MARKOL-869706 format. One record per residue (C-alpha): residue number from 1; chain; x, y, z. Coordinates in pm, 1 decimal, decimal comma, m for minus. Layout:
k = NUM | c = A | u = X | v = Y | w = Z;
...
//
This chain:
k = 1 | c = A | u = 2036,0 | v = m1708,6 | w = m7515,5;
k = 2 | c = A | u = 1674,4 | v = m1706,1 | w = m7630,9;
k = 3 | c = A | u = 1511,9 | v = m2049,0 | w = m7661,9;
k = 4 | c = A | u = 1168,5 | v = m2163,5 | w = m7776,3;
k = 5 | c = A | u = 1015,5 | v = m2480,4 | w = m7631,2;
k = 6 | c = A | u = 692,2 | v = m2645,3 | w = m7750,7;
k = 7 | c = A | u = 484,1 | v = m2835,2 | w = m7496,9;
k = 8 | c = A | u = 191,2 | v = m3039,5 | w = m7632,3;
k = 9 | c = A | u = m122,9 | v = m3082,7 | w = m7421,3;
k = 10 | c = A | u = m221,7 | v = m3441,6 | w = m7335,9;
k = 11 | c = A | u = m587,0 | v = m3339,8 | w = m7378,5;
k = 12 | c = A | u = m647,6 | v = m3046,9 | w = m7615,4;
k = 13 | c = A | u = m906,6 | v = m2798,6 | w = m7493,2;
k = 14 | c = A | u = m1124,1 | v = m2535,8 | w = m7652,5;
k = 15 | c = A | u = m1037,8 | v = m2166,7 | w = m7616,1;
k = 16 | c = A | u = m891,9 | v = m1858,1 | w = m7784,0;
k = 17 | c = A | u = m555,9 | v = m1892,4 | w = m7956,1;
k = 18 | c = A | u = m306,2 | v = m1629,2 | w = m7836,1;
k = 19 | c = A | u = m175,3 | v = m1587,7 | w = m8190,6;
k = 20 | c = A | u = m474,6 | v = m1577,1 | w = m8428,4;
k = 21 | c = A | u = m736,1 | v = m1489,8 | w = m8160,2;
k = 22 | c = A | u = m984,7 | v = m1744,4 | w = m8301,4;
k = 23 | c = A | u = m1192,9 | v = m1982,5 | w = m8091,5;
k = 24 | c = A | u = m1011,3 | v = m2312,0 | w = m8165,2;
k = 25 | c = A | u = m897,5 | v = m2638,2 | w = m8015,4;
k = 26 | c = A | u = m578,7 | v = m2545,3 | w = m7830,7;
k = 27 | c = A | u = m304,7 | v = m2803,2 | w = m7866,3;
k = 28 | c = A | u = 30,9 | v = m2643,4 | w = m7781,0;
k = 29 | c = A | u = 188,6 | v = m2417,4 | w = m7521,4;
k = 30 | c = A | u = 492,9 | v = m2231,9 | w = m7655,0;
k = 31 | c = A | u = 743,5 | v = m2129,4 | w = m7388,2;
k = 32 | c = A | u = 990,2 | v = m1844,9 | w = m7448,5;
k = 33 | c = A | u = 1301,1 | v = m1889,7 | w = m7235,6;
k = 34 | c = A | u = 1609,7 | v = m1677,3 | w = m7175,4;
k = 35 | c = A | u = 1860,0 | v = m1935,6 | w = m7050,1;
k = 36 | c = A | u = 1660,1 | v = m2084,3 | w = m6760,1;
k = 37 | c = A | u = 1425,9 | v = m1788,3 | w = m6705,3;
k = 38 | c = A | u = 1073,3 | v = m1791,6 | w = m6846,7;
k = 39 | c = A | u = 1007,5 | v = m1474,4 | w = m7049,7;
k = 40 | c = A | u = 657,4 | v = m1559,2 | w = m7167,1;
k = 41 | c = A | u = 425,0 | v = m1819,8 | w = m7307,8;
k = 42 | c = A | u = 161,4 | v = m1856,1 | w = m7578,5;
k = 43 | c = A | u = m124,0 | v = m2105,5 | w = m7597,3;
k = 44 | c = A | u = m172,4 | v = m2194,7 | w = m7962,8;
k = 45 | c = A | u = m409,3 | v = m2378,9 | w = m8194,3;
k = 46 | c = A | u = m268,1 | v = m2648,7 | w = m8421,1;
k = 47 | c = A | u = m234,6 | v = m2421,4 | w = m8726,7;
k = 48 | c = A | u = m47,1 | v = m2146,5 | w = m8542,9;
k = 49 | c = A | u = 172,1 | v = m2400,6 | w = m8362,3;
k = 50 | c = A | u = 273,0 | v = m2552,5 | w = m8697,6;
k = 51 | c = A | u = 356,1 | v = m2205,3 | w = m8835,4;
k = 52 | c = A | u = 560,6 | v = m2110,6 | w = m8526,6;
k = 53 | c = A | u = 743,4 | v = m2443,0 | w = m8533,5;
k = 54 | c = A | u = 831,5 | v = m2395,9 | w = m8900,9;
k = 55 | c = A | u = 957,3 | v = m2043,2 | w = m8838,0;
k = 56 | c = A | u = 1166,1 | v = m2128,2 | w = m8532,7;
k = 57 | c = A | u = 1311,3 | v = m2455,4 | w = m8662,8;
k = 58 | c = A | u = 1474,0 | v = m2300,8 | w = m8971,5;
k = 59 | c = A | u = 1847,3 | v = m2256,7 | w = m8973,0;
k = 60 | c = A | u = 1964,4 | v = m1900,6 | w = m8946,1;
k = 61 | c = A | u = 2040,4 | v = m1750,4 | w = m9283,2;
k = 62 | c = A | u = 2388,2 | v = m1621,2 | w = m9342,1;
k = 63 | c = A | u = 2477,4 | v = m1339,8 | w = m9581,9;
k = 64 | c = A | u = 2749,5 | v = m1465,3 | w = m9815,6;
k = 65 | c = A | u = 2770,5 | v = m1169,1 | w = m10051,5;
k = 66 | c = A | u = 2585,2 | v = m839,9 | w = m10055,9;
k = 67 | c = A | u = 2488,5 | v = m677,7 | w = m10386,2;
k = 68 | c = A | u = 2434,3 | v = m306,1 | w = m10444,9;
k = 69 | c = A | u = 2200,9 | v = m239,6 | w = m10739,0;
k = 70 | c = A | u = 2158,6 | v = 134,2 | w = m10677,2;
k = 71 | c = A | u = 2512,9 | v = 226,1 | w = m10779,0;
k = 72 | c = A | u = 2575,8 | v = 416,6 | w = m10455,9;
k = 73 | c = A | u = 2922,4 | v = 394,7 | w = m10313,7;
k = 74 | c = A | u = 3079,1 | v = 282,5 | w = m10643,0;
k = 75 | c = A | u = 3370,9 | v = 460,6 | w = m10800,3;
k = 76 | c = A | u = 3361,4 | v = 560,8 | w = m11160,8;
//
């Protein structure tokens, strides 16, 4: 199962963000894990880390009912 783990630096450092590619203060290391195996990592600035955290912390959406507005597949 794919997991995302955020690790915050004790002392932020200056460098290029792996997401936005801007020279920023780097604050977070994002680890991508498959069970216990490390798949990859990203070193992120504060803005990108906040965006990633918002995206990954959302609950998965579930389709309750699907609508067909094109009229395809309808009888009549």
